[in-house]
C-alpha positions as CSV (number, residue, x, y, z in Angstrom):
1,M,30.9,7.7,-43.8
2,S,27.6,7.7,-42.0
3,I,28.7,5.4,-39.3
4,L,32.0,7.3,-38.8
5,W,30.0,10.5,-38.5
6,T,27.7,8.9,-35.9
7,I,30.7,7.8,-33.8
8,I,32.2,11.3,-33.9
9,I,28.9,13.0,-33.0
10,G,28.3,10.3,-30.4
11,F,31.6,11.0,-28.7
12,V,30.8,14.7,-28.3
13,A,27.2,13.9,-27.3
14,G,28.4,11.6,-24.5
15,I,30.5,14.4,-23.0
16,A,27.5,16.8,-23.3
17,A,25.1,14.2,-21.7
18,K,27.4,13.7,-18.7
19,F,27.4,17.5,-18.1
20,L,23.6,17.7,-18.5
21,M,22.9,14.8,-16.2
22,P,25.5,14.4,-13.5
23,G,25.1,11.8,-10.8
24,P,26.8,9.2,-8.7
25,N,25.7,6.3,-11.0
26,E,27.1,7.6,-14.2
27,P,29.9,5.8,-16.1
28,S,33.3,7.4,-15.6
29,G,36.3,7.5,-17.8
30,F,37.0,8.5,-21.3
31,I,36.2,5.1,-22.9
32,L,32.8,4.7,-21.1
33,T,31.9,8.3,-22.0
34,T,32.7,7.6,-25.6
35,I,30.7,4.4,-25.6
36,L,27.8,6.2,-23.9
37,G,27.7,8.8,-26.6
38,I,28.1,6.4,-29.5
39,V,25.3,4.2,-28.2
40,G,23.1,7.3,-27.6
41,A,23.8,8.4,-31.2
42,F,22.8,5.0,-32.5
43,V,19.7,5.0,-30.3
44,A,18.7,8.4,-31.6
45,T,19.3,7.4,-35.2
46,W,17.3,4.2,-34.8
47,L,14.4,6.0,-33.0
48,G,14.4,8.8,-35.5
49,Q,14.3,6.4,-38.5
50,S,11.5,4.4,-36.8
51,L,9.4,7.5,-36.2
52,G,10.0,8.8,-39.7
53,W,12.1,11.8,-38.7
54,Y,15.1,10.6,-40.6
55,G,15.4,8.8,-43.9
56,P,17.0,5.4,-44.3
57,G,20.5,6.9,-44.9
58,E,20.3,9.7,-42.5
59,G,21.7,9.7,-39.0
60,A,20.8,11.7,-35.9
61,G,22.2,15.2,-35.6
62,F,24.0,16.6,-32.7
63,I,20.9,17.4,-30.6
64,G,19.3,14.1,-31.3
65,A,22.5,12.3,-30.3
66,I,22.6,14.2,-27.0
67,V,19.0,13.3,-26.3
68,G,19.8,9.6,-27.1
69,A,22.8,9.7,-24.8
70,V,20.8,11.2,-22.0
71,I,18.2,8.4,-22.5
72,V,21.0,5.8,-22.3
73,L,22.5,7.5,-19.3
74,A,19.1,7.5,-17.5
75,V,18.7,3.8,-18.2
76,W,22.3,3.2,-17.0
77,G,21.5,5.1,-13.8
78,M,18.4,3.0,-13.2
79,I,20.3,-0.3,-13.7
80,A,23.2,0.8,-11.5
81,K,20.7,2.0,-8.8
82,N,18.9,-1.3,-8.8
83,R,22.2,-3.2,-8.7
84,A,23.4,-1.3,-5.6
85,A,20.2,-2.0,-3.7
């Protein structure tokens, strides 16, 4: 159930991250937004567990997933910017 919850939270977090950090280099479309949020939720969960904020069975909450998705979106923007140059 933990992974399913991470995916659901990640989807919503991906949408929120795109609204918080708009730009020309962001991924577009429903599928890429969903993947962005899911990867962000997993990044936030991994980072939180590594730093001791979450226990071994705990996942990132909604705010943590948004922060993770914003981090992934920023990295995506840097990669896309370097590719275009």
